[in-house]
N, C-alpha and C positions, 0 to 999 in steps of 0.2 A: 768613490765613497770610502771614508776611512772607518776603522774598527769602532771608534767611539760613536760616530754618527749612526752606524748600523745598529749598535746596541741601543741607542736612544730611540730609534724608530721601532725596533723590535719590542721594547718595553711599553710603547704607547699605542700599539696598533691593534690591540686585541678586540676592539669594537668594530673594526672594519674587516672586510675579506682580504686580510693582509697576506702577502706572499713572503713575509719575513718571519713567520712563525717557525720556530726551530724544533726538531725532534727531541723528545725527552732524553736527557743525560748525554746528548751528543756534544762534542767539543766544537764550538763555533769557529775557532781558529782553523781547525781541520777542514770544516766545511768551506771557509773562505778560500782555502788553498786549492779546493777541488772543483769549485763551481765558477761559472762565468755569468750566470743570470739569476734574477730573483726567483724564477720558477724552479731552478735547480736547488736553491737554498731551502725551499719548502719541501723538497722531496724527502720523505722519511727514510732513515736507515733501517735495516732489518734488526730491530732492537732485540727480538727474541733470540736471534743468533749471536749478536755481539755481547749483550749484557744480561742474558737470562740468569736468574738466580741459580746457584749451585744445586744440583739434583738432590743433595742431602738436606736442603733447607726447606722446612715445611712452610706453608703459606699463612695459615691461621687467619682466614678471611674474616672481616668484621662488619663490612657495610656494602650495601648495593645501591645503585642509582640507575635510572633508565638512560640508555643511550638512544635507543629508538623504542618508545613505549609499546609494550606488547611483543617486541621482537628481540631487542638486545639489551643486556644488562652489563654495567660496569661494576667491578668488584674490587675493593681495596684489600690488599694482603699485607698487613703490617710486618709480619715476621720475615717474609721474603722481600719486603719493600718493593712490591710489584703490583701492577694493575692487570686484571683479567677481563676480557670481553667474552661474554657467553651468549651464544645464539640460541634463542628459544625455539626457532624453527628447525635448526639443525641438531638441537639437543646436545650441544658440545661447546667447548671453549674454542674460540677462533683466533684469539691473540692473547699474549701476555707480555707486558712491558715492564722492564726494570726501571726503577726510579731512584735518582741520586738522593742520598739522605735516608733516614729511617722514617718510612711512611707512617703517619699517625691517624689522620682522619680525612673524610671525603664528603663532599656535598655538591649537588648539581646547581648550576647557576641558570635560572630561567632567562629566556630571551624573548622580548616582544617582537623582534625583527625576524625571528625564525630562520636563522642562518642554516647553511647546509651542514654545519658542524655543531656539536654540543660542547658547552663549556662546563668545567668543573673546578671547584676549589679544593686544593689538597694542602694538608699541613705535614711538615716533616720535623723531626727532632734531630739535633746535631748537624746543622744548626736549626734553631726554631724558626721556621719559615712558612709563609703562605705562598702557594704557587697556583696560578691559573693554568689549566691545561685544556686542550681542545681535542676532541675525538671526531675524526671524519673518515668514512670509508674504511674503518678498521685500523686506522693509523692514529697515533697519539703525537701531539705537538705541544711543546712547552711554551707558555706565554710569559706574562709578567709575574714577577715574584716580589715579595716584601719580607724583609727580615723583621722578626717580632721579638725574639729574646735570645740571649746567649746561654740561657739555662736549658736543661733538658725539657723538651716540650711534649707533654702528654696532653692531648687536646681533643676537643669535639668542634664540629663546624656546623653552622646553620646559615641559610641564605634566604633573604626575602628581597625581591626587586634588586636594587643596586647596593644593598647592605649585606656584607658578609660578617658574621659573628664567629669569633674564635675564642674558645675557652682554654685556659691553661690551668691544669690541676695544681701544679706546685707554685706557680706565680700567684695563685689565688686571684685571678683577674679574668676579665673578658674584654677582648678588643672588638670594637665596632669599626669596620673597615668600609670605606666608600669605594665602590667599584664603578662609579659613574664615568670617570675619565681615566685616571691612573690610580692604582691601588694606593690608598693613604689611610692612616689611622685617624678616625674622627673622634673616638673616645677610647680611653682605657679605664674600665670600671673595676675598681678594687673591691674585693669581697672579704668577708670574715671567715670564709670556708673555702676548701679546695673546690674549684669549679669543675663541674662534670657536663652532663648532657644539656643540650640547648633546644629550645623550640620557640619560634616566632608565633605570635598570635596570627590568625588568618589575615587580618588587615595589615600586619607588619608594624603596628604602632608599639607593640610591647614584645619584649624578649623574656622568656622564662629560663632561668639558669638553675639546674639541679646540683645539689651537693654531690661530689664525686664519691663520697663514702658514707656520710650521715644522712640526715633527713631534711636539710634546709632547702628552701626555694627562694630565689630572688626574682623580683619582677622589675625589669628595667625598661624605662621609656626609650625607645629606639632613637628618637630624634635628638635627645639631649644627653643620653648616657647616664641619666639619673636613676638611682635605685628608688623606686616609689613604694615598694612594699617588701617585707621579708616574712615568709610563712614557714611553718613547721609541719611536716607530714606526720610526725610522731614515729617515724621509722628510720630506715637506712637502706643502702644499696638500691637507689632509684634506678630502675632498669629501662623504663620506657616513658616517653612523653608524647601525647598526641591530642589534638583538639577534636572533640566530638562535634562542637559547634563553635561559633565565634566567642562564646562566653563560657564554654564548658571544657575544662582540661582534664584529661584522663592520665593517671600516673600509676605505674606499677612499682612496688617496692616491697620490702620486708619489714617486719616489726619484731624487735627483740624484747623478750621479757626476762629481765634480770633475775626475777624471783623464781623463775621456772627452772628447777634443777633438771639436768638432762637424764631423766628416767624415761623408760619406754612409754609409760602412760602420758607423761607430760609432753613428750614429743608428739605423740599421736593426737593429742588434744590441742595442738597449736599453742601450748603454754610456754614453749621455748622460743620458737621462731614461727611467725605467721607470714604467709605469702598473700599479698592483697593487691587489689586494684582500687584506686581512690579517685574520687572526682573533686575538683576544685572549681568554684565559680570565679571567673575573671570579671570583677565588678568595676565598671568604668562609668557609672552614672555621675550626674552633677552634684549628688548629695555629699560625697566625700572623695577622698583621694582614691585612685585605682588600688585595688587589692586583690589578693588571692584568698578566697574564703573556702575552707574545707566544707564539703557537702556530704557525700555518701562514701562509704567504704565497704568493700565486699571481700570476703575471704575466698581464696582459690585453693582447691584441694579438699580432701576429706580425710578422716582419721586413718583409713587403710591405704590411702594413696595421696601423698602430698603434692605440692607444686613448687619444687625447689627453684629459687632464683628466677622469678618472672621477669621478663625483659621487654623486648620490642612490642609495640602495639600497632595494629593496622585496623582501621575503622571504615566500613563500607557506607554506602549512601543510606542504608536502612538503619544505621546505628549499631549493627552487629560489630562486636569487637573480637579480634583475634590476638591472642597473647602468646608470645614465644616463651615456653617454660624451659629455660635454658639448661637447668640442671637435670631435667627428666627426659629430654629428647622428645618433647611433645609440643603441639600447638593447641591451646585451649580456645574454644569458641564460646562466646557469651552472646546472649541476645541483647536487644536494645534496652532491656530492663536490668542488664547486668547479671542475669541468671546463667549459670554454667550449663551449656548445652551438650558439648561433645569434646572428646580428646582425640587428637590426630597424631599418630606416631610419625616422627620425621627422623632425620639423621642426627648424628652426635653433635650436641652443642648448638642448637638453633639460636642465632644472634640477631637476625634482621628479617623483616617481612616487607614484601611489596605486593600490592594488589594490581592485577591487570586492569587496563582502562575500562573493560566491560565488566570487571569484578567477578568474572566466572572462574578466575584462577588466582591463587595466592602462592607466591614464590617465597620459600623459606630458605635462608642461607644458613648452612650448617658449618660451624667453625672447625670442628675437629675432623669431620668427614671430608671437608673441602668440597662440598657439593651443594646443589640446590634441590630441595624437595618441591615438586610441582603438585599443588593441592587443588582438587576440584571443590569449589565452594558449594556446589550443588550436592555433591555426594559426601562431603566432609571426609575425604580420604586422600592420601598422597598417591597419585597415579603413576608417577615416574620420578626418577632421580637423574639429575644432570651433573656430571663431574666437572669441576672447575679446571682440572688439568691432570697431568700424570701424578700418580701416587708416589710419595716420597718417604724414604725410610725415616722412622721416628727414633730419636735418641731416648735414653732413659728419662732425661729431663722432659722431653716432649710427652712421653707416656705419663709421667708424673703430673704434668699440667692437665691432661685429660682427667685424671683422678681427682685433682684439686677442685675441679669445677663439676664433678659428678655427684648428683644428688642421690644416686643409688648406694653410695657409701653409708648413708644414714638410714636409720630405721624408718620404713614407710616413705622414703624419698621426700622428706620434709625440708632438708637443707643440705648444703655442701660445705666443704671447707671455706669456699669463697663467701658463703653467706655471712660469716662472722669476720673473716679476714678478707675484706672486699678487695679484689685484685691484689691479694697478698698483703694488704695493709690492715686496716681494722675498721670496725663500725663505730668505734670510740665508746661503746657502752660496756656494761658489766655482763658477765655470764657465770652461771653456777654449774661448772662442768666436772666436779669431783677431782679437780686438778690437785687439791691438797688432801685428797683421801676422804673427803666428807662433803656433804651438801650444807647449804645454809649460810655460806660465806662467799657470795659472788665476788669475782675479781674482774678488774679491767682487762679487756681483751687487748693484748699487745700486738703491735705491728710485726709482721714477719719480714718486712723489707730490710735487707742487710743483716738479717739475724743469724746467718750461717755460722758466725764465729762467736756468738753470744752464749757460750757455755757457762753454767748449766742451764736447763730449761725448766719452766714452771716458776710460779711466784715463790714457791718454797725451795726451789733449786734441787728438787728430788730426782730429776731426770738428767743423767750425766751425758747422754748422747741424744742427738736429734732423732735418731731412729727410735729410741725409747719413747720420746715425747710424741712422735707421730703415731706409734702403735697404741699408746694410751688414749690419744685423742680419738682414734678410730673406734676403740672399744667403749670408752666411758663418756665421750662427748657425742659421737655419732650414733653409738649403740647399734652399729651395723655388724656385718660378718667380720670374723677375724681376718685381717689383711694378710696376704702372703708376704713372704720375705721380699719377693720381687716388687710387689706393690709398695712396700715400705721404702725400699731402696729407690724406686722411681720417684716417689713423693719427696724424699730427701734431696734427690738430684735436682728436682724442679725448684725446691726452696733455696738451694744453693745458687740458683741463677738470679734471685731477686736482689737487686741492688738497693742500697739505702736511698731515701729521698734526697734531693739536693738540699743544701743548707737552707734553713728557713729564711734567714736574712743575712746574706753574704755581706762582706765589707762594702760600704758605700763611698769610701774615699779615705784619704790620709788621716783625718781627724777621727773618723769612725774606727779605723784600724787601730789607732792608739787606744781608744776606749776598749776595744775587744782585747787587745794585749794586756791592758790593765785588769780587765775581768778575768783573763786567764791566770794572771798572777794571784788574784784573790782566790780563785778556784784552787790553786796549789797551796797557798798559805793557809786556807781554812780547812784543809784536809779532805776536800771533796774528791780529790784524785785517789784517795785510799780505797774507796769503794767503786767509783766510776773512773777506772784507769784509762787515761789517754795513751796514745792518740787514735787507736784503731776502733775499739768497741765501746769505750767509756762505760764499761761494766767490769765485773770481776767474777771469779768462780766460787765465791763464798756467799753465805747468808749472814745477815747482820740484824741485830736488835735495833730497830729504828724508832722504837717508842710509840708506835701506832698499831693498835691491836685490831684484828678482824673480829668477826662475830664469835669466834671460838677462843678468843684471847691470844691468838698467835701474834707475836710481834717480830718474828724473824723472817726476813724476806731477802730474796736475791735481787740486787739492784738492777732495774731495767737499763738498757743502753740509753745514753743521752743523745745519740745521733738523731737528728730531726725532732728533738724535744719541743721546739717552738711550734710545731704543728698540732701538738696534742691538745685535746679538749677535755681537760680533767687529768689530774695527776695523783700519784700514790695508788695503792692497790684498789681503793674504793672511790677514786675520783673526788675525794673530799676537798682537794685544792683545785680551783678552777684554772689558775694561771701560774706562770713562773713567779710572778710577784707575790702571789699568795704563799708559795713555797718558801721563798727567800725572806720576804719582809714580814708577812703576817705570822707565819708559823716558824720561821727561823730554823728550818729543817737541818738538824745535826750541827748547828752552829753553837759554839760555846757562849757567844754573846752576840747581840744584834750588831749588824753592820751599819756603818754610817751611810748616808744616802748616796754619796759618791761611789763607794765600793759596791753597794747593793745594785745600783744602776749598771755599773760596769760588769758585774757578775751576770746579771740578767742578759745584758747585751752579748756577752761571750756565749752564753748558753743558746741564745737565738741564732748565733752564727754557725752552730754545729749542724 
């Protein structure tokens, strides 16, 4: 058997009890030189010894799936790009596998044939790829893979029957992938927003896609890949999706109130950020087209104790809901009427929940503690903690990441830095944070991605260092305790790790490249580069009178970076322009005279390429 034949058979054998499945990250050529039979090819190498992550690399686990329901859990660790298997009977981690590529998301693949192994869908970034792996007897084997994108893939995965759905944040799309024979893309669904979490309806006919940053929902027909409805939650930072019944979808998210200045009273009353659980009806009757209709909404938290960053949802057979309050290190239990019943303290940064088959136990994955809290659903308390693995030394940036997602930095634990700067980006809304020294003039929340070099900070450019901006945000936006010098340094170190998003629309070919080059020439000719200085930051360290006043009459602003400007939903300090076309064509921003249509289109295309 030659190498090409072996690779072909390996890629197509994942539905049978194949002996050609290869261990994760192992070199097939090396295996071929060392073995003489198919049985030996399937023998896994000791991956934890050969390819274990460096001891200094934290794991930052994000997702759990059952390997053996009630007994073993598989955990995805994106930061260390590894997979851990935790035994619930031994109360310990029993294996950790390194994975080639930067691990992004994980989902289990159900099997009607009940093989001796369990199959899982994994996505990786650099390259953007979907890979099927198999776990058997504590060993991991790599199966078929499918390249999805050449861009940086930040994704979520959901599976129903033989359909695998993969969302891509920055590609603004969802791939529907057929797993019936060999992996193949059946549909690529383009969205008008960055794609986040996914949830199939119980019958698999529909897929719900959540906005990665804002509050949009898309309802997709699984068989055709058609978007049949677009809904709006009225909020942002959608953290959890779960069906209560075939027609009732539960969502956790936050709601931003631009008119609520960040005073102590406003924070306590939920007038700045609300943390909510919302119900949508999935209406699929014959009267009209399928749609997601908002139904009920309930606030979580109370004035003296908020519920910062609600996330994953688990629902038992009685309709009781468990919600991971990620910013407050708690799990909130609500009854089947949505009434808050109890708060359960867990580890640092709860991000995922799994109910045991008998529903007597709830397993809570804690991202920053790298642990699982075991919760008795009868006693409503965490009875034990299971470590995912050896504790690893955190860098200042790692400590800063903890702080960024920590609701205790705000007064009454109502929100975290992440609540407005979702995963370091933005919720795209306005906030009245006293950033300009006063209230009553809310400003657009800027992305922090790639902002480490964008001096100065603040819309009025009043903060010359990022340390000053972080300190002011802690005091005037969060209204928490005065941060220590170490905490400020750690937060800045974390912010320095945040890269810019990939270009909104990179060049599509020679003709498109010529238009982009023409737009770049227009950008220079019209003086845009005087304020938005290329090629690194596309901003500058001064403030300029832009002829657009805020509520206090101020017209001088520091120009935001144009990197990733194509993703923005609303521009200028108050979002008065909805699109780049509004800025260039309708408002002629800082242009001495209107551009002809050819130049205007080229300039817009250049800006979209950043």
